[in-house]
PAPALUM-532555 format. One record per residue (C-alpha): residue number from 1; chain; x negated, y negated, z. Coordinates in pm, 1 decimal, padded with zeros to 6 digits. Example, Ala and Ser with C-alpha at 12.3 -4.5 7.8 and 13.67 -1.06 7.14 Angstrom:
BEGIN
R   k c       xx       yy       zz
R   1 A -01230.0  00450.0  00780.0
R   2 A -01367.0  00106.0  00714.0
REM end
This chain:
BEGIN
R   k c       xx       yy       zz
R   1 A  02930.8 -01843.4 -00805.1
R   2 A  02636.3 -01605.0 -00763.7
R   3 A  02320.6 -01763.1 -00623.6
R   4 A  02013.0 -01775.4 -00848.3
R   5 A  01644.1 -01756.0 -00772.6
R   6 A  01629.2 -02132.7 -00828.8
R   7 A  01887.3 -02178.8 -00551.8
R   8 A  01668.3 -01975.5 -00314.5
R   9 A  01362.6 -02182.5 -00411.2
R  10 A  01548.2 -02508.8 -00352.3
R  11 A  01683.6 -02399.9 -00014.8
R  12 A  01347.7 -02270.2  00108.3
R  13 A  01145.4 -02563.5 -00029.3
R  14 A  00905.1 -02355.1 -00239.4
R  15 A  00855.5 -02283.4 -00607.7
R  16 A  01045.6 -02023.0 -00807.1
R  17 A  00720.6 -01830.4 -00856.2
R  18 A  00668.3 -01819.1 -00479.0
R  19 A  01018.9 -01681.9 -00429.3
R  20 A  00955.4 -01419.9 -00698.0
R  21 A  00624.3 -01319.8 -00540.3
R  22 A  00781.1 -01302.0 -00194.0
R  23 A  01058.3 -01071.8 -00308.9
R  24 A  00837.0 -00846.3 -00518.4
R  25 A  00522.2 -00838.3 -00302.3
R  26 A  00603.3 -00981.0  00043.7
R  27 A  00269.0 -00866.2  00183.7
R  28 A  00087.3 -01114.3 -00043.3
R  29 A  00243.9 -01430.9  00098.9
R  30 A  00202.2 -01600.6  00434.2
R  31 A  00436.4 -01464.2  00703.9
R  32 A  00599.6 -01804.2  00758.5
R  33 A  00663.5 -01842.7  00385.5
R  34 A  00803.8 -01491.9  00362.0
R  35 A  01038.4 -01550.7  00658.0
R  36 A  01161.3 -01881.8  00512.9
R  37 A  01229.6 -01735.0  00168.7
R  38 A  01402.0 -01424.0  00303.5
R  39 A  01616.1 -01632.3  00537.2
R  40 A  01722.6 -01848.0  00243.9
R  41 A  01800.4 -01542.2  00031.3
R  42 A  02010.3 -01390.4  00307.5
R  43 A  02198.0 -01715.7  00364.3
R  44 A  02280.9 -01736.6 -00007.5
R  45 A  02353.0 -01362.2 -00031.8
R  46 A  02095.3 -01343.4 -00309.3
R  47 A  01971.1 -01000.9 -00424.2
R  48 A  01652.4 -00959.2 -00622.7
R  49 A  01689.2 -00838.0 -00980.3
R  50 A  01532.2 -00505.2 -01057.5
R  51 A  01267.3 -00446.4 -01319.4
R  52 A  01366.2 -00360.3 -01675.9
R  53 A  01283.2  00006.0 -01618.5
R  54 A  01484.4  00009.7 -01297.8
R  55 A  01777.6 -00162.2 -01465.0
R  56 A  01779.4  00099.4 -01738.6
R  57 A  01788.0  00390.7 -01494.3
R  58 A  01971.8  00207.2 -01218.8
R  59 A  01709.3  00324.8 -00970.1
R  60 A  01375.9  00216.6 -00824.4
R  61 A  01259.3  00581.9 -00785.4
R  62 A  01141.4  00495.2 -00435.1
R  63 A  01248.4  00620.8 -00090.4
R  64 A  01189.5  00419.7  00227.2
R  65 A  01100.5  00641.5  00523.2
R  66 A  01130.6  00482.8  00867.6
R  67 A  00935.7  00644.0  01151.1
R  68 A  00889.3  00548.9  01512.7
R  69 A  00554.7  00726.0  01548.5
R  70 A  00240.6  00804.2  01351.2
R  71 A  00258.8  01021.5  01041.3
R  72 A -00023.6  01236.8  01179.1
R  73 A  00178.2  01402.3  01458.3
R  74 A  00262.0  01770.8  01411.0
R  75 A  00634.5  01710.9  01369.4
R  76 A  00599.4  01411.2  01137.3
R  77 A  00331.5  01564.9  00916.6
R  78 A  00544.3  01873.3  00854.7
R  79 A  00872.6  01685.1  00819.8
R  80 A  00715.7  01442.8  00571.8
R  81 A  00570.9  01735.3  00374.8
R  82 A  00920.0  01883.3  00354.7
R  83 A  01062.3  01555.0  00229.1
R  84 A  00786.3  01515.0 -00028.3
R  85 A  00829.5  01869.4 -00159.2
R  86 A  01174.7  01763.8 -00282.7
R  87 A  01119.9  01394.8 -00361.7
R  88 A  00797.8  01448.2 -00558.0
R  89 A  00954.9  01707.6 -00787.3
R  90 A  01245.9  01469.1 -00847.6
R  91 A  01007.4  01187.1 -00946.3
R  92 A  01042.6  00976.8 -00630.9
R  93 A  00769.1  00799.0 -00437.1
R  94 A  00797.8  00763.8 -00059.6
R  95 A  00693.1  00455.1  00137.0
R  96 A  00654.4  00491.0  00514.8
R  97 A  00752.5  00204.4  00744.2
R  98 A  00654.8  00230.9  01111.7
R  99 A  00922.1  00097.8  01347.0
R 100 A  00747.0 -00003.3  01668.6
R 101 A  01057.4 -00153.8  01827.7
R 102 A  01415.1 -00258.6  01764.9
R 103 A  01303.1 -00598.6  01634.7
R 104 A  01102.7 -00431.1  01356.0
R 105 A  01399.9 -00211.5  01277.9
R 106 A  01633.4 -00508.3  01252.2
R 107 A  01383.3 -00694.5  01036.1
R 108 A  01373.2 -00402.9  00793.0
R 109 A  01751.6 -00381.0  00766.4
R 110 A  01773.5 -00757.5  00719.9
R 111 A  01517.0 -00761.8  00438.8
R 112 A  01611.8 -00444.1  00257.0
R 113 A  01934.9 -00571.0  00094.7
R 114 A  01746.9 -00875.6 -00034.3
R 115 A  01446.8 -00687.5 -00171.1
R 116 A  01643.1 -00385.0 -00299.8
R 117 A  01314.0 -00198.1 -00333.3
R 118 A  01432.1  00154.2 -00248.9
R 119 A  01711.8  00383.7 -00360.9
R 120 A  01765.0  00532.7 -00015.4
R 121 A  01642.6  00508.5  00343.4
R 122 A  01546.9  00810.3  00556.3
R 123 A  01530.6  00747.9  00931.2
R 124 A  01307.1  00984.4  01127.8
R 125 A  01398.5  01077.8  01487.7
R 126 A  01553.5  00754.6  01618.7
R 127 A  01890.3  00582.4  01624.7
R 128 A  02018.2  00290.4  01417.8
R 129 A  02278.1  00023.5  01478.9
R 130 A  02588.2  00083.1  01267.5
R 131 A  02602.8 -00291.9  01200.7
R 132 A  02259.2 -00272.9  01040.0
R 133 A  02373.6  00012.1  00819.2
R 134 A  02660.5 -00197.0  00681.4
R 135 A  02411.8 -00424.3  00503.4
R 136 A  02267.1 -00134.9  00305.2
R 137 A  02605.2  00014.4  00224.9
R 138 A  02698.5 -00319.6  00067.9
R 139 A  02424.1 -00269.2 -00193.2
R 140 A  02486.0  00106.8 -00227.0
R 141 A  02168.8  00222.3 -00051.3
R 142 A  02244.1  00543.7  00145.1
R 143 A  02092.2  00609.0  00487.9
R 144 A  01997.2  00964.0  00580.9
R 145 A  01898.3  01082.5  00928.1
R 146 A  01618.8  01330.7  00994.8
R 147 A  01643.7  01472.2  01347.1
R 148 A  01827.3  01168.4  01481.2
R 149 A  01990.0  01147.2  01828.3
R 150 A  02326.4  01039.5  01681.8
R 151 A  02493.5  01056.3  01340.0
R 152 A  02655.5  00713.3  01382.5
R 153 A  02582.9  00485.9  01085.5
R 154 A  02433.4  00757.5  00864.4
R 155 A  02569.4  00885.0  00533.5
R 156 A  02422.0  01228.9  00610.4
R 157 A  02180.6  01382.3  00860.4
R 158 A  01997.5  01701.6  00950.5
R 159 A  01885.5  01751.1  01309.5
R 160 A  01825.3  02010.0  01578.2
R 161 A  02041.7  02044.4  01888.9
R 162 A  01799.4  01948.3  02167.2
R 163 A  02055.6  02006.7  02440.7
R 164 A  02133.7  02358.3  02321.8
R 165 A  01763.3  02430.8  02290.8
R 166 A  01700.7  02334.1  02652.9
R 167 A  01993.1  02549.5  02758.8
R 168 A  01818.6  02850.2  02599.9
R 169 A  01503.9  02777.7  02800.7
R 170 A  01688.1  02729.6  03130.0
R 171 A  01911.5  03033.9  03075.6
R 172 A  01604.2  03250.2  03010.5
R 173 A  01426.8  03133.6  03324.2
R 174 A  01743.2  03171.4  03532.7
R 175 A  01799.2  03522.9  03400.5
R 176 A  01457.0  03637.6  03522.3
R 177 A  01502.9  03484.5  03865.8
R 178 A  01371.0  03127.1  03862.6
R 179 A  01561.5  02865.2  04064.2
R 180 A  01298.6  02591.8  04110.6
R 181 A  01227.3  02461.2  03761.2
R 182 A  01062.0  02129.2  03675.2
R 183 A  01105.0  01946.6  03346.1
R 184 A  00794.4  01757.7  03231.5
R 185 A  00844.9  01466.1  02993.0
R 186 A  00704.1  01135.5  02880.3
R 187 A  00909.4  00838.7  02998.0
R 188 A  01092.7  00647.2  02729.3
R 189 A  00941.7  00306.6  02659.3
R 190 A  01243.6  00087.5  02731.9
R 191 A  01063.7 -00218.4  02593.5
R 192 A  01108.3 -00086.8  02235.8
R 193 A  01487.9 -00092.5  02262.9
R 194 A  01505.1  00227.2  02057.8
R 195 A  01640.9  00571.4  02140.1
R 196 A  01463.1  00885.7  02018.1
R 197 A  01593.5  01238.5  01967.9
R 198 A  01350.7  01403.1  02214.0
R 199 A  01501.3  01199.6  02498.3
R 200 A  01815.1  01416.0  02489.5
R 201 A  01611.2  01718.1  02602.5
R 202 A  01610.1  01592.0  02960.7
R 203 A  01989.1  01560.2  02950.6
R 204 A  02016.8  01913.0  02812.9
R 205 A  01786.2  02046.5  03083.8
R 206 A  01984.2  01890.2  03366.8
R 207 A  02318.8  01997.8  03219.4
R 208 A  02196.0  02356.4  03177.9
R 209 A  02061.9  02371.1  03533.6
R 210 A  02399.4  02255.8  03666.6
R 211 A  02561.8  02571.5  03528.1
R 212 A  02345.5  02805.1  03740.5
R 213 A  02424.3  02857.5  04108.3
R 214 A  02138.2  02772.9  04341.0
R 215 A  01931.2  02602.1  04071.4
R 216 A  01712.3  02318.2  04198.4
R 217 A  01590.8  02123.1  03895.3
R 218 A  01304.8  01877.6  03932.1
R 219 A  01162.3  01612.7  03702.1
R 220 A  00799.8  01519.5  03637.2
R 221 A  00813.8  01190.8  03446.6
R 222 A  00487.7  01075.7  03289.3
R 223 A  00408.9  00719.5  03185.6
R 224 A  00327.7  00684.8  02814.5
R 225 A -00033.5  00584.9  02888.4
R 226 A -00088.2  00834.1  03173.7
R 227 A -00283.5  01160.8  03172.8
R 228 A -00008.7  01423.2  03151.1
R 229 A -00230.4  01705.9  03273.9
R 230 A -00339.1  01527.9  03592.1
R 231 A  00016.2  01412.1  03656.8
R 232 A  00148.7  01768.6  03641.9
R 233 A -00134.4  01916.7  03850.2
R 234 A -00097.0  01641.9  04107.9
R 235 A  00275.9  01707.1  04135.7
R 236 A  00228.9  02082.5  04178.1
R 237 A -00034.4  02033.6  04449.5
R 238 A  00174.3  01776.0  04638.0
R 239 A  00511.2  01955.3  04624.4
R 240 A  00613.4  02221.9  04874.9
R 241 A  00765.1  02451.2  04782.6
R 242 A  00631.7  02402.1  04430.8
R 243 A  00836.8  02485.3  04121.6
R 244 A  00804.7  02841.3  03994.7
R 245 A  00847.8  02733.6  03632.7
R 246 A  00782.6  02437.1  03405.0
R 247 A  00974.4  02331.0  03096.1
R 248 A  00770.8  02077.0  02899.7
R 249 A  00901.0  01826.6  02645.1
R 250 A  00653.8  01937.3  02378.3
R 251 A  00374.1  02181.1  02308.2
R 252 A  00152.9  01873.5  02289.0
R 253 A  00195.7  01842.2  02665.6
R 254 A  00233.6  02212.2  02744.6
R 255 A -00088.6  02335.2  02583.3
R 256 A -00339.0  02114.0  02771.7
R 257 A -00147.2  02173.4  03095.8
R 258 A -00164.6  02548.5  03036.6
R 259 A -00539.3  02536.1  02965.5
R 260 A -00613.0  02334.7  03279.2
R 261 A -00395.3  02554.8  03500.9
R 262 A -00584.3  02861.9  03385.2
R 263 A -00915.1  02680.1  03421.0
R 264 A -00831.8  02606.0  03784.7
R 265 A -00750.1  02968.2  03856.5
R 266 A -00372.2  02966.4  03827.0
R 267 A -00239.5  03302.6  03707.3
R 268 A  00011.8  03226.9  03432.5
R 269 A  00284.6  03354.5  03445.7
R 270 A  00237.5  03527.7  03783.7
R 271 A  00192.9  03197.7  03968.2
R 272 A  00390.5  02976.5  03734.2
R 273 A  00599.4  03028.5  03420.3
R 274 A  00551.7  02776.3  03138.2
R 275 A  00777.6  02693.7  02839.7
R 276 A  00689.1  02438.6  02570.2
R 277 A  00882.0  02290.9  02279.1
R 278 A  00794.9  02289.0  01904.2
R 279 A  00599.0  02610.9  01836.1
R 280 A  00287.2  02451.8  01689.3
R 281 A  00037.0  02702.3  01541.1
R 282 A -00180.0  02710.4  01855.6
R 283 A  00119.6  02810.5  02070.4
R 284 A  00129.4  03160.2  01923.6
R 285 A -00247.2  03196.2  01947.0
R 286 A -00249.4  03134.9  02324.6
R 287 A  00075.4  03320.8  02397.2
R 288 A  00283.0  03015.4  02494.3
R 289 A  00655.0  03078.5  02532.4
R 290 A  00817.9  02788.7  02353.7
R 291 A  01121.9  02660.7  02167.9
R 292 A  01047.0  02679.3  01797.2
R 293 A  01171.6  02430.2  01543.5
R 294 A  01089.5  02394.3  01171.9
R 295 A  01026.9  02028.6  01077.6
R 296 A  00934.6  02124.2  00719.4
R 297 A  01280.1  02277.8  00671.0
R 298 A  01436.6  01972.2  00835.2
R 299 A  01254.7  01748.2  00588.3
R 300 A  01361.5  01951.6  00285.4
R 301 A  01724.5  01959.3  00399.2
R 302 A  01723.9  01582.8  00459.5
R 303 A  01568.1  01521.0  00116.5
R 304 A  01832.0  01732.4 -00059.0
R 305 A  02104.4  01526.7  00108.9
R 306 A  01923.1  01204.4  00018.5
R 307 A  01915.9  01284.8 -00353.9
R 308 A  02278.6  01396.2 -00344.9
R 309 A  02378.9  01066.6 -00180.8
R 310 A  02185.1  00866.1 -00440.4
R 311 A  02366.6  01053.0 -00717.2
R 312 A  02704.6  00997.4 -00553.2
R 313 A  02768.7  01368.4 -00495.0
R 314 A  02732.2  01426.0 -00117.8
R 315 A  02577.6  01758.5 -00016.5
R 316 A  02808.0  01951.0  00215.5
R 317 A  02795.3  01967.9  00502.7
R 318 A  02672.1  01610.1  00515.9
R 319 A  02580.0  01653.4  00883.3
R 320 A  02395.6  01976.0  00959.2
R 321 A  02210.7  02132.4  01252.0
R 322 A  01896.7  02339.8  01201.9
R 323 A  01836.0  02629.2  01445.5
R 324 A  01587.5  02635.4  01732.3
R 325 A  01454.7  02972.4  01848.4
R 326 A  01323.0  03075.7  02188.2
R 327 A  00980.5  03227.6  02115.2
R 328 A  00920.8  03465.1  02405.6
R 329 A  00549.8  03524.1  02466.3
R 330 A  00317.8  03570.1  02763.5
R 331 A  00369.6  03256.5  02974.0
R 332 A  00706.3  03341.1  03131.8
R 333 A  00780.7  03619.1  03379.8
R 334 A  00974.7  03701.4  03694.9
R 335 A  00864.0  03467.0  03978.7
R 336 A  00611.1  03621.1  04218.9
R 337 A  00799.7  03737.4  04529.4
R 338 A  00500.9  03675.4  04755.7
R 339 A  00521.2  03298.9  04719.0
REM end
């Protein structure tokens, strides 16, 4: 026999109105009350009824977007704009949920089947547990990946190939004579328990370097709360012989490093070649060689697959890879033979 809202109220020791308020507007009840009610609903396998309008259409006209970082970053702002350009025209609203760690992610996937307050979930740039995805599949809520490190657990996904992108950077530097190349990246915060797509760039860098004879790859790992510029400059000053080229995880790191190097009298690229990743607008303006991706196009492609999954007509291919281009500009050149 299917559990009722009265059963949830009885099990959690609160009134029916409190259960209703918790399921419809969980932010308006005390956290302990919300947790008790949701735990009772999960135990009874109770799913909230949709509104009359939702019942008529069979949809909530709402998309849940999960992100591991702020919406204001260059990638996120453009990816979200791409999503919205499709969802808005289709009549959907988008709600953003920030996932600070794996516990928050699990909490979302535990609550979502009970609340049933979105027609689909889009996950931005991090992995999910396939066991978490099973709960949403049970209530016919598709999960779409946007630039995720793995397609496991997703109904569809659109990403870039970070490993292939790093191979392009390494192959270019190797072709013009570089053999001492350092990869600069922000260390993953292991305390979150989550894995992000950008982390695979280091793997791609090391794998690409291994294919070139005489290549001596180095790593400059930066703590999340450290000053990236000072860390890179300190490494270059303390290392002999120093790398002749830098590959940086993002333009967000590459641009301030480039500015400071020039400020301190380094001749770029004569003294040091520099390659970033992203191709933000400022990269072209300052002549930064970088790996260009298009997060707006990624967002649109993910949104198209989301709507197709909601309608039960999967967009093919369900799992797609968007291209990354090597944008050759003024910050890479043959290493100076006098060094």
